[in-house]
Residue frames as qw, qx, qy, qz and C-alpha x, y, z in Angstrom:
[[0.576, -0.803, -0.008, 0.151, 41.30, 114.42, 84.74],
 [0.134, 0.861, -0.489, -0.042, 44.90, 115.77, 84.76],
 [0.796, 0.299, -0.522, 0.066, 47.58, 113.15, 84.05],
 [0.125, 0.441, -0.674, 0.580, 49.33, 113.68, 87.35],
 [0.597, -0.182, 0.453, -0.637, 46.32, 112.76, 89.33],
 [0.917, 0.185, -0.182, -0.303, 45.64, 109.80, 87.13],
 [0.611, 0.375, -0.641, 0.275, 49.16, 108.41, 87.71],
 [0.161, -0.366, 0.643, -0.653, 48.89, 108.97, 91.45],
 [0.829, -0.064, 0.178, -0.526, 45.69, 106.88, 91.53],
 [0.884, 0.268, -0.377, -0.060, 47.40, 104.06, 89.64],
 [0.368, 0.426, -0.688, 0.459, 50.45, 104.04, 91.91],
 [0.345, -0.298, 0.573, -0.681, 48.54, 104.12, 95.20],
 [0.879, -0.007, -0.025, -0.477, 46.12, 101.41, 94.12],
 [0.713, 0.318, -0.617, 0.097, 49.08, 98.99, 94.13],
 [0.803, -0.526, -0.276, 0.054, 49.27, 99.11, 97.94],
 [0.445, -0.862, 0.207, 0.128, 52.08, 99.68, 100.39],
 [0.863, 0.035, 0.243, 0.440, 54.77, 98.09, 98.22],
 [0.430, 0.635, 0.135, 0.628, 55.36, 101.51, 96.74],
 [0.336, -0.007, -0.402, 0.851, 55.64, 103.16, 100.03],
 [0.337, -0.219, -0.031, -0.915, 52.18, 104.53, 100.18],
 [0.335, 0.106, 0.827, -0.439, 49.40, 103.14, 102.43],
 [0.127, 0.313, 0.869, 0.363, 46.60, 101.38, 100.64],
 [0.061, 0.769, 0.583, -0.254, 43.85, 103.68, 101.99],
 [0.096, -0.562, 0.154, 0.807, 45.69, 106.65, 100.21],
 [0.112, 0.159, 0.783, 0.591, 44.45, 105.22, 96.94],
 [0.025, -0.704, -0.709, -0.028, 40.87, 105.98, 97.98],
 [0.147, -0.773, -0.157, 0.597, 41.87, 109.55, 99.02],
 [0.182, -0.287, 0.506, 0.793, 43.56, 110.06, 95.66],
 [0.046, 0.405, 0.809, 0.423, 40.48, 108.76, 93.79],
 [0.078, -0.801, -0.545, 0.233, 38.24, 111.03, 95.86],
 [0.191, -0.631, 0.135, 0.739, 40.51, 113.98, 95.19],
 [0.149, -0.044, 0.701, 0.696, 40.44, 113.11, 91.46],
 [0.013, 0.602, 0.786, 0.143, 36.62, 112.80, 91.52],
 [0.130, -0.810, -0.315, 0.477, 36.34, 116.19, 93.18],
 [0.197, -0.450, 0.379, 0.784, 38.76, 117.65, 90.70],
 [0.098, 0.230, 0.794, 0.553, 36.70, 116.19, 87.84],
 [0.068, -0.746, -0.655, 0.097, 33.47, 117.48, 89.41],
 [0.189, -0.690, -0.029, 0.698, 35.12, 120.88, 89.68],
 [0.122, -0.182, 0.588, 0.778, 35.97, 120.87, 85.97],
 [0.015, 0.464, 0.829, 0.311, 32.48, 119.74, 85.05],
 [0.120, -0.795, -0.480, 0.351, 30.96, 122.45, 87.27],
 [0.182, -0.553, 0.213, 0.785, 33.27, 125.01, 85.75],
 [0.102, 0.065, 0.717, 0.687, 32.34, 123.91, 82.22],
 [0.028, -0.661, -0.741, -0.110, 28.64, 124.15, 83.03],
 [0.153, -0.777, -0.217, 0.571, 29.15, 127.61, 84.48],
 [0.185, -0.332, 0.453, 0.806, 31.11, 128.61, 81.38],
 [0.046, 0.331, 0.797, 0.503, 28.32, 127.31, 79.09],
 [0.114, -0.751, -0.614, 0.214, 25.71, 129.01, 81.22],
 [0.180, -0.679, -0.010, 0.711, 27.56, 132.27, 81.08],
 [0.149, -0.109, 0.633, 0.752, 28.06, 132.02, 77.29],
 [0.005, -0.506, -0.809, -0.299, 24.43, 131.20, 76.75],
 [0.139, -0.801, -0.431, 0.392, 23.29, 134.05, 79.03],
 [0.178, -0.530, 0.247, 0.791, 25.59, 136.45, 77.18],
 [0.094, 0.119, 0.741, 0.654, 24.32, 135.30, 73.82],
 [0.058, -0.686, -0.724, -0.045, 20.65, 135.74, 74.88],
 [0.184, -0.765, -0.184, 0.589, 21.50, 139.20, 76.28],
 [0.163, -0.303, 0.468, 0.814, 23.18, 140.17, 72.98],
 [0.066, 0.357, 0.812, 0.457, 20.22, 138.91, 71.03],
 [0.099, -0.810, -0.568, 0.105, 17.69, 140.96, 72.97],
 [0.234, -0.642, 0.068, 0.727, 20.05, 144.01, 72.81],
 [0.150, -0.027, 0.642, 0.752, 20.01, 143.69, 69.05],
 [0.031, -0.607, -0.761, -0.226, 16.19, 143.48, 69.04],
 [0.207, -0.794, -0.333, 0.465, 16.04, 146.58, 71.19],
 [0.205, -0.437, 0.334, 0.810, 18.37, 148.50, 68.84],
 [0.117, 0.262, 0.774, 0.565, 16.32, 147.40, 65.84],
 [0.081, -0.741, -0.666, 0.022, 13.17, 148.67, 67.49],
 [0.216, -0.763, -0.115, 0.598, 14.83, 152.06, 68.10],
 [0.346, -0.059, 0.508, 0.786, 15.92, 152.44, 64.49],
 [0.375, 0.437, 0.044, -0.817, 13.96, 154.95, 62.32],
 [0.795, 0.436, 0.335, -0.256, 11.67, 153.78, 59.57],
 [0.674, -0.046, 0.523, 0.519, 13.69, 152.17, 56.76],
 [0.089, 0.505, -0.293, -0.807, 14.61, 154.36, 53.86],
 [0.015, 0.044, 0.878, 0.476, 13.38, 151.59, 51.58],
 [0.061, 0.601, 0.772, -0.201, 9.86, 152.01, 52.94],
 [0.063, 0.727, 0.070, -0.681, 10.03, 155.74, 52.24],
 [0.003, 0.332, -0.646, -0.687, 11.21, 154.98, 48.69],
 [0.048, 0.343, 0.918, 0.193, 8.31, 152.55, 48.15],
 [0.044, 0.715, 0.561, -0.414, 5.80, 155.09, 49.42],
 [0.039, 0.632, -0.212, -0.744, 7.26, 157.90, 47.28],
 [0.009, -0.127, 0.799, 0.588, 7.17, 155.75, 44.19],
 [0.056, 0.480, 0.875, -0.021, 3.52, 154.76, 44.87],
 [0.086, 0.656, 0.261, -0.703, 2.53, 158.41, 44.87],
 [0.030, 0.249, -0.589, -0.768, 3.02, 158.44, 41.08],
 [0.159, -0.290, -0.878, -0.345, -0.17, 156.43, 40.89],
 [0.073, 0.340, 0.574, -0.741, -2.26, 158.76, 43.09],
 [0.358, 0.175, -0.259, -0.880, -4.32, 159.88, 40.06],
 [0.407, -0.109, -0.854, -0.304, -5.99, 156.42, 40.10],
 [0.065, -0.190, -0.794, 0.573, -7.38, 156.72, 43.62],
 [0.421, 0.170, 0.166, -0.875, -11.14, 157.00, 43.92],
 [0.569, 0.340, 0.732, -0.159, -14.24, 155.49, 42.23],
 [0.133, 0.349, -0.513, -0.773, -14.60, 155.25, 38.48],
 [0.551, 0.373, 0.720, -0.195, -17.43, 154.22, 36.20],
 [0.322, 0.563, -0.312, -0.695, -18.15, 154.10, 32.47],
 [0.893, 0.343, 0.012, -0.291, -18.79, 151.95, 29.39],
 [0.319, -0.490, 0.779, 0.227, -16.66, 148.99, 28.48],
 [0.818, 0.390, -0.203, -0.371, -16.61, 146.81, 25.32],
 [0.484, -0.394, 0.780, 0.047, -15.30, 143.27, 25.65],
 [0.713, 0.464, -0.347, -0.395, -14.71, 141.26, 22.47],
 [0.733, -0.283, 0.619, 0.002, -14.17, 137.50, 22.76],
 [0.476, 0.044, 0.740, 0.473, -14.23, 136.81, 19.01],
 [0.039, -0.079, -0.475, -0.876, -15.73, 138.00, 15.71],
 [0.413, -0.385, -0.454, -0.690, -19.24, 139.40, 16.32],
 [0.631, -0.455, -0.614, 0.133, -19.28, 138.68, 20.05],
 [0.173, 0.351, -0.291, 0.873, -18.88, 142.13, 21.52],
 [0.388, -0.633, -0.646, 0.178, -20.33, 142.74, 24.98],
 [0.053, 0.566, -0.046, 0.821, -21.30, 146.30, 26.00],
 [0.587, -0.538, -0.569, 0.205, -21.27, 146.57, 29.75],
 [0.180, -0.914, 0.098, -0.351, -20.73, 149.06, 32.56],
 [0.724, 0.138, -0.451, 0.503, -17.31, 149.03, 34.20],
 [0.418, -0.880, 0.037, -0.223, -16.61, 150.16, 37.74],
 [0.675, 0.243, -0.458, 0.525, -13.19, 150.54, 39.35],
 [0.518, -0.845, -0.036, -0.127, -12.70, 151.16, 43.05],
 [0.674, 0.383, -0.337, 0.534, -9.13, 152.17, 43.79],
 [0.427, -0.870, 0.064, -0.238, -7.65, 152.89, 47.20],
 [0.311, 0.585, -0.653, 0.367, -4.37, 152.92, 49.02],
 [0.874, -0.448, -0.169, -0.079, -3.67, 150.31, 51.76],
 [0.829, -0.244, -0.121, 0.488, -0.88, 149.85, 54.27],
 [0.248, -0.816, -0.013, 0.521, -0.29, 153.58, 54.66],
 [0.385, 0.827, -0.209, -0.352, 0.30, 154.13, 50.93],
 [0.305, -0.445, 0.804, 0.250, 2.50, 151.08, 50.23],
 [0.264, 0.191, 0.914, 0.242, -0.13, 149.13, 48.25],
 [0.407, 0.187, -0.129, -0.885, -2.75, 150.23, 45.78],
 [0.341, 0.222, 0.897, -0.172, -5.89, 148.02, 45.88],
 [0.337, 0.197, -0.374, -0.842, -8.02, 147.91, 42.69],
 [0.402, 0.262, 0.860, -0.176, -11.39, 146.13, 42.44],
 [0.243, 0.207, -0.449, -0.834, -13.00, 146.05, 39.02],
 [0.447, 0.311, 0.810, -0.220, -16.49, 144.84, 38.03],
 [0.186, 0.057, -0.557, -0.807, -18.34, 144.57, 34.70],
 [0.346, 0.328, 0.743, -0.470, -22.12, 144.55, 34.99],
 [0.126, 0.353, 0.749, 0.547, -24.89, 144.08, 32.43],
 [0.224, -0.381, -0.191, -0.877, -27.87, 146.37, 31.88],
 [0.678, -0.510, -0.402, -0.342, -29.89, 144.31, 34.42],
 [0.410, -0.780, 0.329, -0.340, -27.29, 144.77, 37.09],
 [0.987, -0.136, 0.063, 0.051, -25.72, 141.29, 36.87],
 [0.226, -0.785, 0.537, 0.209, -21.99, 141.12, 37.50],
 [0.916, 0.388, -0.079, -0.065, -20.42, 139.24, 34.56],
 [0.715, 0.325, -0.345, 0.514, -16.70, 139.87, 35.22],
 [0.436, -0.885, 0.107, -0.119, -14.87, 140.86, 38.41],
 [0.762, 0.274, -0.326, 0.488, -11.20, 141.09, 39.30],
 [0.478, -0.871, 0.040, 0.103, -9.09, 142.24, 42.26],
 [0.729, 0.449, -0.177, 0.486, -5.56, 143.60, 41.76],
 [0.495, -0.807, -0.009, 0.322, -2.75, 145.10, 43.73],
 [0.556, 0.703, -0.151, 0.417, 0.12, 147.38, 42.79],
 [0.627, -0.739, 0.078, 0.233, 3.26, 147.74, 44.84],
 [0.400, 0.835, -0.364, 0.102, 6.80, 149.02, 44.33],
 [0.934, -0.195, -0.026, 0.299, 9.87, 146.79, 44.74],
 [0.035, -0.960, 0.263, 0.090, 12.70, 149.15, 45.68],
 [0.676, -0.356, 0.575, 0.293, 15.26, 146.29, 45.34],
 [0.545, 0.231, 0.643, 0.486, 14.64, 145.87, 41.66],
 [0.065, 0.379, -0.048, -0.922, 13.20, 149.43, 41.14],
 [0.201, -0.166, -0.765, -0.589, 10.09, 147.99, 39.50],
 [0.565, -0.065, 0.265, -0.779, 6.37, 148.06, 40.08],
 [0.006, 0.033, 0.996, 0.084, 4.63, 144.74, 40.51],
 [0.581, -0.011, -0.123, -0.805, 1.10, 144.15, 39.29],
 [0.007, 0.016, 0.995, -0.098, -0.86, 141.20, 40.73],
 [0.551, 0.004, -0.136, -0.824, -4.39, 140.39, 39.56],
 [0.198, 0.041, 0.960, -0.193, -6.85, 137.72, 40.59],
 [0.575, 0.194, -0.146, -0.781, -9.93, 136.58, 38.54],
 [0.902, 0.096, -0.121, -0.402, -12.13, 133.54, 38.56],
 [0.939, -0.258, 0.212, 0.081, -9.56, 131.25, 40.26],
 [0.760, 0.383, 0.019, 0.524, -6.66, 132.54, 38.13],
 [0.335, -0.867, 0.017, 0.369, -3.93, 135.04, 38.98],
 [0.637, 0.649, 0.002, 0.416, -1.33, 137.17, 37.18],
 [0.535, -0.738, 0.074, 0.405, 1.95, 138.46, 38.59],
 [0.669, 0.462, 0.206, 0.544, 3.90, 140.76, 36.26],
 [0.348, -0.272, -0.082, 0.894, 5.83, 144.00, 36.04],
 [0.152, 0.876, 0.454, -0.056, 3.99, 147.29, 35.67],
 [0.416, 0.206, 0.130, 0.876, 5.31, 150.22, 33.70],
 [0.115, -0.823, -0.455, 0.321, 4.27, 153.63, 35.04],
 [0.318, 0.327, 0.197, 0.868, 4.71, 156.53, 32.55],
 [0.090, 0.068, 0.258, -0.960, 3.22, 159.92, 33.34],
 [0.585, 0.178, 0.196, -0.767, -0.56, 159.63, 34.05],
 [0.829, 0.230, -0.329, -0.390, -0.74, 156.01, 33.02],
 [0.524, -0.401, 0.750, -0.045, 0.35, 152.42, 33.38],
 [0.768, 0.352, -0.395, -0.362, 0.81, 149.32, 31.25],
 [0.528, -0.374, 0.758, -0.084, 1.45, 145.65, 31.79],
 [0.701, 0.376, -0.458, -0.397, 1.80, 142.58, 29.61],
 [0.593, -0.307, 0.736, -0.112, 2.23, 138.82, 29.69],
 [0.357, 0.272, -0.766, -0.460, 2.48, 135.79, 27.44],
 [0.755, 0.029, 0.501, -0.422, -0.30, 133.17, 27.30],
 [0.822, 0.236, 0.483, 0.190, 1.18, 130.47, 25.09],
 [0.512, 0.208, 0.384, 0.740, 1.81, 132.04, 21.75],
 [0.002, 0.845, 0.384, 0.372, -0.39, 135.02, 22.51],
 [0.368, -0.021, -0.286, 0.884, 1.15, 138.31, 23.75],
 [0.180, -0.813, -0.541, -0.117, -1.37, 140.31, 25.75],
 [0.292, 0.110, -0.168, 0.935, -0.69, 144.03, 26.40],
 [0.183, -0.807, -0.560, 0.029, -2.87, 146.23, 28.62],
 [0.330, 0.171, -0.031, 0.928, -2.39, 150.06, 28.41],
 [0.164, -0.834, -0.514, 0.116, -4.11, 152.80, 30.46],
 [0.340, 0.081, -0.078, 0.934, -3.69, 156.56, 30.32],
 [0.007, -0.685, -0.495, 0.535, -5.47, 159.57, 31.67],
 [0.373, 0.620, 0.459, 0.515, -7.01, 161.70, 28.90],
 [0.147, 0.255, -0.049, 0.954, -6.97, 165.49, 28.73],
 [0.491, -0.493, -0.252, -0.673, -10.48, 165.39, 30.13],
 [0.320, -0.407, 0.672, -0.530, -9.38, 163.40, 33.10],
 [0.913, 0.020, -0.016, -0.407, -10.97, 160.14, 31.88],
 [0.526, -0.379, 0.759, 0.069, -9.56, 156.69, 32.42],
 [0.746, 0.508, -0.277, -0.329, -8.97, 155.25, 28.91],
 [0.446, -0.428, 0.786, 0.018, -7.80, 151.65, 28.87],
 [0.822, 0.368, -0.271, -0.341, -7.43, 148.97, 26.13],
 [0.635, -0.339, 0.691, 0.068, -6.22, 145.40, 26.03],
 [0.643, 0.583, -0.349, -0.354, -4.80, 143.93, 22.92],
 [0.799, -0.213, 0.558, 0.067, -3.79, 140.40, 22.09],
 [0.415, 0.695, -0.491, -0.322, -1.25, 139.46, 19.41],
 [0.918, -0.072, 0.390, 0.015, -0.80, 135.90, 18.15],
 [0.745, 0.101, 0.389, 0.532, 2.55, 135.40, 16.33],
 [0.256, -0.077, 0.294, 0.917, 3.05, 137.86, 13.48],
 [0.003, 0.659, 0.685, 0.311, -0.65, 138.67, 13.18],
 [0.036, -0.513, 0.064, -0.855, -1.87, 142.21, 13.82],
 [0.002, -0.028, -0.746, 0.665, -3.05, 142.91, 17.38],
 [0.332, -0.512, -0.677, -0.411, -6.74, 142.21, 18.23],
 [0.157, -0.293, 0.383, -0.862, -8.42, 144.57, 20.74],
 [0.409, -0.302, -0.860, -0.025, -10.34, 142.66, 23.28],
 [0.286, -0.707, -0.532, 0.368, -11.18, 145.33, 25.87],
 [0.214, 0.377, 0.121, 0.893, -11.86, 148.99, 25.43],
 [0.319, -0.745, -0.566, 0.152, -13.18, 151.23, 28.22],
 [0.126, 0.456, -0.066, 0.878, -13.54, 154.94, 29.09],
 [0.460, -0.571, -0.645, 0.215, -14.29, 155.72, 32.67],
 [0.034, -0.734, 0.022, -0.678, -15.14, 158.94, 34.53],
 [0.265, 0.044, -0.700, 0.662, -14.11, 159.76, 38.06],
 [0.388, -0.648, -0.586, -0.295, -16.99, 159.69, 40.38],
 [0.145, -0.664, 0.257, -0.687, -17.53, 162.16, 43.24]]
């Protein structure tokens, strides 16, 4: 409470010796209490007004955000993803997979490629099947463009494992690589003059020459 009111309460509580009737002390205390209640009520109103104003400003910002046009970054991502449009569709053809000396597998590879999220993500599902139709290898991958770093991201999932790495996108092709211990694995794809999907995977250990582990040539299916 204000100091003046506090002093008046002290003085009047001493009784009539100070020239004030004793009952005035109770009046002064009641006035002080009312004054304190007034300040508390005012503080509550001030807090309520500030809170209401803050909430109003928050929802105003949300409304403005909803009225904003589509972010330019989304347009940039979609435009960058168009460079990979040659991959869209269904592909099929022979693939050779080599695990080691004399262990080559000759299978049929299929790749189903389609855009998702209105062109922001490219979804790729690959399967390697044997002559009897048994699926021996399968993988699911996504490609997206990060406009903040100006890079493509390649994420692949296979048999409980995953890979997240940068994707290079030259004209009519792509490549990605990663390190697995001392082994450097590089995967390169390009579209041939005949419109075929030609892709190879090579592994290099230390200073040894690269070893080709995957070689496939796919044709676009109608």
